[in-house]
C-alpha positions in Angstrom: 7.7 -37.3 11.9 5.1 -34.6 12.4 5.7 -31.3 14.2 5.6 -31.6 18.0 2.2 -30.9 19.5 2.9 -27.4 20.5 0.0 -25.4 21.8 1.7 -22.0 22.2 4.5 -20.9 19.8 6.5 -17.7 19.8 8.0 -16.7 16.4 10.9 -14.4 16.8 11.1 -12.2 13.7 13.0 -9.0 14.5 13.4 -7.8 10.9 11.7 -5.1 8.9 9.0 -5.2 6.3 10.5 -7.6 3.8 11.6 -10.1 6.5 8.1 -10.1 8.0 6.4 -10.6 4.7 8.6 -13.7 4.0 7.9 -15.2 7.4 4.1 -15.1 7.0 3.7 -18.4 5.2 5.7 -20.2 7.9 3.6 -18.4 10.6 0.4 -19.5 8.9 1.7 -23.1 8.6 2.3 -23.2 12.4 -1.2 -21.9 13.1 -2.8 -24.3 10.7 -0.9 -27.1 12.5 -2.9 -26.2 15.6 -0.7 -23.8 17.5 -1.5 -20.4 18.9 1.1 -18.3 17.3 2.5 -15.1 18.8 5.2 -13.0 17.1 8.0 -10.9 18.6 8.4 -8.3 15.9 9.2 -4.7 15.2 6.7 -1.8 15.0 6.3 -2.1 11.2 6.0 -5.9 11.6 3.2 -5.4 14.1 1.5 -3.1 11.7 1.7 -5.6 8.9 0.7 -8.6 11.0 -2.5 -6.9 12.1 -3.7 -8.0 8.6 -2.9 -11.7 9.2 -5.7 -13.4 11.1 -3.5 -16.4 11.9 -1.4 -14.3 14.4 -2.8 -14.3 17.9 -0.6 -11.5 19.4 2.4 -9.3 18.5 5.1 -8.4 21.0 7.0 -5.3 19.8 10.6 -4.4 20.1 10.9 -0.8 18.6 14.0 -1.3 16.6 15.5 1.5 14.5 18.7 2.1 12.5 21.1 1.7 14.2 19.4 -0.6 16.6 20.1 -0.9 20.3 22.0 -3.9 21.8 19.9 -7.0 22.4 20.0 -6.6 26.2 17.9 -3.5 25.9 14.9 -5.8 25.3 15.2 -7.5 28.7 11.9 -6.1 30.0 10.0 -7.4 27.1 11.7 -10.8 27.4 10.7 -10.9 31.1 7.1 -10.6 30.1 7.5 -13.2 27.3 9.0 -15.7 29.7 6.0 -15.4 31.9 3.9 -16.8 29.0 5.6 -20.2 29.2 5.6 -20.9 25.5 6.0 -24.5 24.3 8.4 -23.4 21.6 10.2 -20.3 20.3 11.4 -20.4 16.7 13.5 -17.9 14.7 13.5 -18.3 11.0 15.9 -15.3 10.6 19.4 -16.2 11.7 20.7 -12.9 13.1 22.3 -12.8 16.6 19.5 -10.6 17.9 16.8 -13.1 16.9 18.9 -16.0 18.3 19.4 -14.1 21.6 15.7 -13.4 22.0 14.8 -17.0 21.1 17.3 -18.4 23.6 16.1 -16.2 26.4 12.4 -16.6 25.7 11.8 -19.1 28.4 10.1 -21.5 25.9 10.6 -25.2 26.5 12.0 -25.7 22.9 14.2 -22.9 21.6 14.9 -23.4 17.9 16.8 -21.1 15.5 17.9 -21.1 11.9 21.6 -20.4 11.8 23.5 -18.4 9.1 27.0 -19.7 9.8 28.0 -16.3 11.2 26.4 -16.4 14.6 28.3 -15.8 17.8 28.5 -18.4 20.5 26.8 -16.1 22.9 23.7 -15.7 20.7 23.5 -19.6 20.4 24.1 -20.2 24.1 20.6 -21.1 25.2 19.2 -22.7 22.1 18.0 -26.3 22.4 18.1 -27.0 18.7 19.6 -25.3 15.6 18.7 -25.7 12.0 21.6 -25.3 9.4 21.5 -22.6 6.8 18.9 -23.2 4.1 19.5 -23.2 0.4 19.8 -19.5 -0.5 18.9 -20.2 -4.1 15.3 -20.8 -3.0 12.8 -17.9 -2.3 13.2 -16.7 1.3 9.7 -17.7 2.3 10.5 -21.2 1.0 13.7 -21.2 3.1 11.6 -20.5 6.2 9.1 -23.2 5.4 12.0 -25.6 5.0 12.9 -24.8 8.6 9.6 -26.3 9.6 10.2 -29.2 7.3 13.4 -30.0 9.2 11.2 -30.1 12.4 8.8 -32.6 10.9 6.2 -30.4 9.1 5.0 -32.0 5.8 2.2 -29.6 4.7 1.9 -27.5 1.6 2.7 -23.8 1.4 -0.3 -21.8 2.8 0.9 -18.6 1.1 -0.4 -15.3 2.3 -3.8 -14.2 3.5 -4.6 -10.5 4.0 -7.5 -8.9 5.8 -7.7 -5.3 4.6 -10.7 -3.4 6.0 -13.2 -2.0 3.4 -12.5 1.6 4.4 -8.9 1.3 3.2 -10.1 -0.2 -0.1 -12.6 2.6 -0.5 -9.8 5.2 0.1 -7.6 3.5 -2.6 -10.5 3.6 -5.1 -11.0 7.3 -4.4 -7.3 8.5 -4.3 -5.6 6.2 -6.8 -6.6 6.5 -10.4 -7.0 3.5 -12.7 -3.9 2.3 -14.5 -1.6 3.6 -11.8 1.9 2.3 -11.3 3.4 2.3 -7.8 7.0 3.4 -7.5 9.5 2.5 -4.8 12.6 4.6 -5.5 14.5 4.0 -2.2 16.1 0.9 -0.6 16.2 1.1 3.2 18.8 -1.7 3.3 21.5 0.4 1.6 22.0 3.3 -0.8 24.1 0.9 -2.9 20.8 -0.8 -3.8 19.4 2.4 -5.3 19.0 3.6 -8.8 19.9 7.2 -9.9 17.0 9.6 -9.6 17.7 11.0 -13.1 17.3 7.5 -14.4 13.8 7.3 -12.7 12.9 10.6 -14.3 13.9 9.4 -17.7 12.0 6.2 -17.3 8.8 8.1 -16.5 9.3 10.3 -19.6 9.8 7.2 -21.8 6.7 5.5 -20.5 4.6 8.7 -20.9 5.7 8.9 -24.6 3.9 5.6 -25.3 1.3 5.6 -22.5 0.4 9.3 -21.7 -2.5 8.3 -19.5 -0.4 6.3 -17.0 -0.1 7.7 -13.5 2.8 7.0 -11.1 2.4 6.9 -7.3 5.4 7.1 -5.0 5.3 6.3 -1.3 8.1 6.1 1.3 8.9 5.4 4.9 8.8 9.1 5.9 12.5 9.2 6.7 14.3 12.5 6.0 16.4 10.8 3.3 13.4 9.3 1.5 11.4 12.6 1.6 14.5 14.3 0.1 14.7 11.7 -2.7 11.0 12.0 -3.4 11.2 15.9 -3.5 14.2 15.7 -5.9 12.2 13.4 -8.2 9.3 15.9 -8.3 11.8 18.6 -9.3 13.3 16.5 -12.0 9.9 15.3 -13.5 7.7 18.4 -13.0 4.6 16.5 -14.1 1.3 16.1 -12.2 1.0 12.5 -13.4 3.5 11.8 -10.7 1.7 11.7 -7.3 3.8 11.6 -4.1 2.8 10.5 -0.6 5.5 11.9 1.6 4.1 10.8 4.9 4.4 7.1 5.9 1.2 5.0 5.4 -0.2 2.4 7.8 0.4 -1.0 6.2 -3.3 -1.7 5.6 -3.6 1.5 3.6 -0.4 0.8 1.7 -1.7 -2.7 1.0 -4.9 -1.3 -0.4 -2.9 1.1 -2.6 -0.7 -1.8 -3.9 -3.7 -3.9 -4.7 -5.3 -1.0 -6.5 -2.1 -0.4 -8.6 -1.8 -2.1 -12.0 2.0 -2.6 -11.4 4.7 -2.1 -8.8 8.1 -0.9 -10.1 11.0 -0.5 -7.7 14.2 -1.6 -6.0 14.9 -4.4 -3.5 12.8 -3.0 -0.7 10.2 -4.2 1.7 7.5 -2.7 -0.4 8.5 -4.9 -3.3 8.0 -8.0 -1.2 4.7 -6.7 0.1 3.5 -6.1 -3.5 4.6 -9.6 -4.5 2.7 -11.2 -1.6 -0.4 -9.2 -2.4 -0.4 -10.6 -6.0 0.4 -7.2 -7.7 2.7 -7.6 -10.8 6.2 -6.4 -10.1 9.3 -5.1 -11.9 12.3 -5.0 -9.7 15.9 -3.8 -10.1 18.7 -5.8 -8.5 22.5 -6.0 -8.5 23.9 -9.5 -8.3 24.7 -10.8 -4.8 24.8 -14.0 -2.8 21.3 -13.6 -1.4 19.7 -12.1 -4.6 18.1 -15.3 -5.9 16.2 -15.7 -2.6 14.9 -12.1 -2.5 14.1 -11.5 -6.1 10.4 -12.2 -6.9 10.0 -15.0 -9.4 6.3 -15.5 -9.9 4.5 -15.5 -13.3 3.6 -11.8 -12.8 7.1 -10.7 -11.7 10.0 -9.6 -13.8 13.5 -8.9 -12.4 16.2 -6.8 -14.1 19.6 -7.9 -12.8 23.2 -6.7 -13.5 26.5 -8.3 -12.5 28.1 -6.6 -9.6 31.9 -6.3 -9.4 31.6 -5.8 -5.6 30.1 -9.3 -5.4 32.6 -10.9 -7.7 35.8 -9.3 -6.3 34.8 -8.7 -2.7 35.7 -5.1 -3.0 33.0 -2.4 -2.5 33.0 -0.3 -5.7 29.4 0.9 -5.2 30.0 3.2 -2.2 28.7 6.7 -2.5 25.5 8.2 -3.9 25.5 6.3 -7.2 25.6 2.5 -7.4 28.0 1.6 -10.3 26.3 -1.8 -10.5 22.7 -0.8 -10.7 23.5 2.1 -13.0 24.2 -0.6 -15.6 20.4 -1.0 -15.9 19.2 1.7 -18.3 16.0 3.7 -18.3 15.2 2.2 -21.7 15.2 -1.3 -20.2 13.0 -0.3 -17.3 10.6 1.6 -19.5 10.3 -1.2 -22.0 9.6 -3.7 -19.2 7.0 -1.4 -17.7 5.2 -0.9 -21.0 5.2 -4.6 -21.7 3.7 -5.3 -18.2 1.1 -2.6 -18.8 0.1 -4.3 -22.1 -0.1 -7.6 -20.3 -2.0 -6.7 -17.2 -4.4 -3.9 -18.2 
């Protein structure tokens, strides 16, 4: 059974950077099946999707943390309803995504469920897809939603259009053999590694590879700027370059493509780097969803430690220092970084 012959499809994807990255293969699959694909997304999602030629239009809901209640989006939903979409699909099973899918006015209103969705969020759906196998990569889980609807194509992957001006900027500003660092995790401080561990890792790498430069970027939030400034104070070395202001996604993409390696936590930037084909080293604590989010390509390496919080159901990682991630040592990260440099330089 093939996909229905939809001409206009709305993908509801109200997540942040990592969520949007993992939805792109499914968005491209819909476009390649012949549909005009619009996306209801966040501001950062719109910025990212401008580099994806398969997307016709982005509708924006300016979410933040904490986000406003779903009914605050009613004006945008009114405009979307006027478009008379053939289908609205949510690959992300949050109540906010389900609510917007159900009230989109599309003829077919389809959502991937997580098992924790409220009856109100599911109220106006015409079809629901059971939770996918979380052991698979998240982008494969989203493609499997299309498979449940009749799609039988192959994974189209990612395709990025980065304007030459941004590539020229990266060549000018980012020295060869640079490593991109992502030292913060927007999802939770419990997914962060101690700053003194980062400083020690850089010192150990420089002992063996003194010419290596490290580049750190962030979202521009007050907390991330403070963490970056603290790292500068700990390291006190000009081989660490900090960009405190947030970058447009196209410029960040050019930086990540220019970098030899990305090293960081479970953050949206990690998934962006993976999708751009940049080799990655990532730090994870064990969790139910970890297998889906951890990159597993030939150029990716993940360092994982068991997490008592996950095993016992009691949060022992609360506070400024994750007990679980702290089990990963600077020596382990430095050794993985040096091995990756040897392999990819």
